[in-house]
N, C-alpha and C positions, 0 to 999 in steps of 0.2 A: 484228385490232382488239382494243383493251382496253375492256372493258365494266364499268360499275358498275350493279348492281341495288340499289335502295333498298327495304328492308323485311325482315321476318323471319318471314313466315308461309308457309302452304301455297301461296298464290298465287305468292309470290316463289320458292319452291323449284321450282315448276313452270316458271316463266319461265327460271330458271337452267338447269334440266334441258334445256329445249328449246334455249336458246342454246348450250349446250355441244355440241350436235350440229351446229352450223354450222361449215363450213370457214373462214368469214370471221373467226371469233372465236378469238383466241389466248390471252387471259386474261380471267377473270371475277372481279370482286370483289363482295361483298355487304355492305351496311351496314344493320343489324348482323348479319344472317344468323341461322342456327340450326345445330345439329349435322348435320342432314341436308344442308342447303345446303353446309356446310363440307366435305363429302365430294367435291364437284365444283366448289367455288369457294373463294376466299380470303376468309374473313369478316373484316370490319373493325369494330373496337369504336367505332362512331359511331352514335348514335341516328338513326333515319329522320327525326326532326323537327329535328335540329340542322343546319339548312340551311347556315350559315356554314362549319361543319367539313366538310360534304360538298363544298362548292365548293372549299375549300382542298385537300382530298384529291384531287379530280379534277384540279386544276391541277398539284399536285405529281407525280401519277402519270401525267400526260398521258393521261387517260381519253378515249377517242374518242367514247363515247356513254353516256349514263345513262338507265336505264329506271326509272320510279317505280312502285312497287307500290301502296302505301296512299294513302288519300284525304287524310289530314291534311296531309302536306307539300305536296300539290297545292293544297289550299284555302289554305294558308299562303303560297303564292307561290314554291315552289322553282323552278318553270320560269322565272319572271321573273328570279330571282337567277342561275341558270345562264346564261341568255341574256345578261344584263348582263355576265357574265364571259367571254363568247365561247365557251361550252361547249355541245356538242350534247346535247339532252335530249328524251326522248319523254314527252309529257304536255301537258295544256292549261295556258295561263297562268292566273293567279289569277282574273281576271275571268270566264273561261270555266268555271273550276272551281266557280263558284257554282251551276252546274246541279246539283251534288251538295251543295254547302255550305249551300244554303238551299232547303228544300222550297217555301217561298212563291215564291222567285225562279223555280224550275223550273216551278211551276204557272202563274205569270204568263206565262212564256215559251211554254208549251204553248197557253195561251189566245190569246196574241197571234198565233201562227202556225197556228191552227186544227188543232192536233194532238189527236186524240181521247183524252180522259182523263176521270176522274171529276169531277163537280161538287165545288166546294170553297169554303171560307171561311177567310180568314186572321184570327186573333184574337190580341190582345196581353194580355188580362187574364182572370182566372178568371170574373168576373161576365159579361163580354162573351161568353165561351165558352159558359157555361151557357145564356144567351139564344139563342145561335146554334144550339145543339143542337136547339132546337124546330123548326128547318127540316128536320131529317133524320129518317128512319126508322131502325130498328135492324135489323141491326148497323150500326155507324158506325166509321169509321177516324179515329183521332187521331194526329197525327204531331208530334213535336218538330221545330222548324224546322231546327235545325243538326245537326251530326254527332253521332251517338250510338252508334257502333260496331255499326250494324246492329240496334240494340235499341230505337230510338226510334219505332217504328210499332206502335200498339196497336189491335187490333180489339176493339171493345166491343159486347157482346151486348144491353145494356140501359142504362137511365138511370143506375143505380147504378154500373155498371162505368165508364161514360163520365165521370161526375163524379169518381170516384176517380182515373182517369187524369189528368184536368185538375188535380186537387189535387196529385198527385204531380209533374207536369211544371211547372205554373205557380207553385205555392205551396211545395211541398217541394223543388223544384229537383233532382229525382233525376238529371236529365241536365245539370245545371249551366247554363251560358249557352246551350247548344243548345236549351233550353226557354224562352228569352226570349219566344218566341211560338210558337203552334201552328197547324197547319193541320187543320181539320176537313173530312173528305172522305166523299163517298158511297162506300158499300161496293159493290165490283164483284164479281159472281158469274161464275165461269168457271174456266178452267184457266190457271195461270200458266206463262209461259215466259220465258226470258232470252235476249236477243240481244246479243252483244258485237260491236262494230264497229271497224274500223280507220278513222281519220279523218285527213285531211291538210289540211283547210280548203277543198279544192276537190272532194274525192271522199269518199264514205262507202261502205265495203264491209262488209257483214255477214258475220260468221263463222257457223259451223254452230250450230244451236239446242241449248239445254240446258234442264233444269228443276231448280231448287233445291228443297229441302225445308226450310223455315224453322223450323217448330215443333219443339220438343224431343222430343215423343213421337210414337209411331206413330199413323197416322190423322190427322195434322195437328192434334194436341191439344197443349195447354200453351202456354207463352210463346214468343215469337219468339226466335230465336238468330241468330248470324251465318251459319248454314247448316249443316245436319246431313248433307248428302249431295246428290248430283246425278247426272244422267245425260245422255248425248247419243247420238243426236238425240232431241229431244222428240217423243213420240208424236203430239201434236196439231198440230205445226207443219208443215202440208202446204205443197206448192208454191203452192196457191191463196192460203193465208193469207200466205205469204212475199211474194207479189205485192202484196197489199193493204197489208202493212206497208211495203214499199218505197215505194208511192205515197202513202199517207196519213200515214206516220210518219217514215221515214228521209229522204225528200227534203224535206219541210217542216222537219224538224229541221236539216238541212244549210243550207237557205235561211235559217233563223233565225240560225245560227252565222255565216253570211256577212254578213247584213244588220246584225247587232249588232257586226260587226267583231271577233269573238272569235278570238284566236290559239289554234287548237286543232289540234295535231298529236299525236294520242294515241289513247287507247282510249275509246270511248263505250259504256257498258253501258246497255241499255234493258230495264227490267223491264216485261213486258207481261201483261195479262190478256186471254185469248181469250174474249170474252163473246158472247152471242147476237146482239148488235148489231155484232160484229166486234172486232178487236184494239184495245185501249186501253192507254195508257201508265200504269203505276203509278208509275214513278220513273226518273230518270236517275242513273247513276253515271259518274264521269269517269276510270275505270281498270278494269283487269281485275277481274272478279268473283271472289269466294272463297266457295264452292269451284267455281264454274263453270269457271274456268281449268283446273282439274285434269282436266276431261273434254273440254274444247274443244281445248287445245293438243296432246294426244296424237293428234288426228285431222288435224292440220296437216301437209301434205306439203311445202309450199313452205318454203324457208329463212326462218325468222323474222327473221333479221338483214337479209336482202334486203328484206323488207317494211318494217322500221324505217328503213332507208336511203332507201327510196322515199318514205316519209312525210315525212321531214325535207326532202326536195327537192320535195315536193308533186307527186310522179310516181306516186302510188298507182294511177292509172288505167292505167299502162303494164304492171302486173303481173297475170298470170293466176294467182290464188291457188287452189291445189289442196288438196282435203281427201280423206281416205280415208273409206270407208263403214262403218267398224267401229262397233260399239256400245261405249260406255265408261261405266263406273259408278264413282262415288266414294262410299265410306261413311266418314263422319267418326266418329272415336273421341274422345269428350269426357270431361272430368273429372267425377266424381260431384258433383252439385250445380249444375253449369252449366245455364242461364245465370245462376243466382244465385251465392251464395258457394261456393267450392270450394277444396280444398287443393292445393298444388303439391308437387313433390319426390318423387312416387311412381315407383319404379323400373319401367322398361319392359323387357319381355323378349319374345323370339320373332321379332324382325325378321330374324334370319338364316335363318328357315325359309320366307320368302316365295317363292311359286312364280313361274313364267314369266309373261310378259305382264301383270305387276302391278308397280306402283311404289307405295311408301308415302311420301307427301309429308309432311314434318314441318311442323306448324303451331305448336304450343306445346310445344317440348322444350328441354332444356338438359343440359349435362354437369355432374355433381356427384360429386366424388371418383372420377372415372373411370367413372361409371355414367350411362347415359342415363335421364333422369327427366322427368316431366311439368312443364310450366312455363306452362300456360295453360288456358283453358276448352276450346278445341278443340285436341286434342293431335296427331292424325295423320289423314291422308286416305288410306285404302286404295283405290287406283285400279287397276281392271282393264279390259282391252280384249279383245274377241273379235269373231267374225263377226256377232254379234247381241247385243242388250241382255240378253236372258235368260241367255245363256251367260256374259256379262261379269258379270252380277249374281251368279250362282252362284259364279263364281271369286272375286269380291270378298269375299263372305261366308265362303267357305272360308278365305281368308287372314285375315279379321278374327278368326276363332277361334284363329289361331296366335299372336296378339299379346295380351299380358297386362299389366295394371297395376291397382293397387288402385283401385276406383271406376269402372272402364271403363264408359262409357255410350254406347250407339249405337241408332239406329233400325233396325228389322228390315224396313222396308217401302220402302226406297229403290228406285226404278224399278219398283215394282209398278203395273200398269195400274189 
């Protein structure tokens, strides 16, 4: 089979890496890809958001299946466009992608189908938002409604921080049209976990658990990022909690997808908070998480291509998906200054020294004058696996030290209990 993967980050590198292990896959293309992906795939100079060109390429090359990595093309309707052209694609249609495209839509969906989540209010203006704040105690969560590259969720410790967040989003438009409205939400205390699920419209199958580390600094300090590292399995995600999630969250979510007639043959990411009252949903994403994918897919024993084929045919229930019991840890190396302003074009060295049972997934890299250089906020994901998380963690950090570029920034507490 000839496969097209859409995207250019660490998540897409991981998907390509996993698909390259399938005997069913003969060729893999990636649009636009990155230098790491280019080592195992043919990179195509087409933006992940140029849907028309992606459709044309898939027709010309007789692509058998397309896998969409990032959220923007999904929310923009890439699945609808491919289906209209008779092309196979993994991902939710535009209407279903609103589960990620609009925080307010997702919260209303959770409320309608009795899915446990934080209390919330949707507001459209600064004055209305300031009044609404009076209903909440601090800390409080303020979310830009639309897509904001993982940076649109702000945890505010007091009134001053909350009002500044509202000014930034609603008046200063720091997130552009994503901030046309905001969701003000009750702050949930507990331990975060991430569950990725395969969905074919009839069946929802959870993958193994993982935990992301969103804040830029050790000890969960500083601003939110796209994710500074992750590990699998999550320490707190017990069999008992998994059963509660299946009953109270996964099945009601599937029911909602069916009752709303959503065309959803893709990946559903559910961000959870394990609170004293039980698991509650923080957010939905409608694609593989980044960097969660980097620790989940190395544990998958079943052929990923077999799973994707079953999803398209709505036969996911026929497959017994197998996972290994390894511990996997991913440490993200970021550019100095991220998630704020940062410089690109810093030469990267040391990748040739990486040890066994470790893969470095490229997230923000490019080739310049024959040299590998930084080209994004999150640059590399150093991913190691071993018999347990502690050993994998030690291995990951040993390999982190072998890689160098000016301004290299990373957290030192990924996977610490």
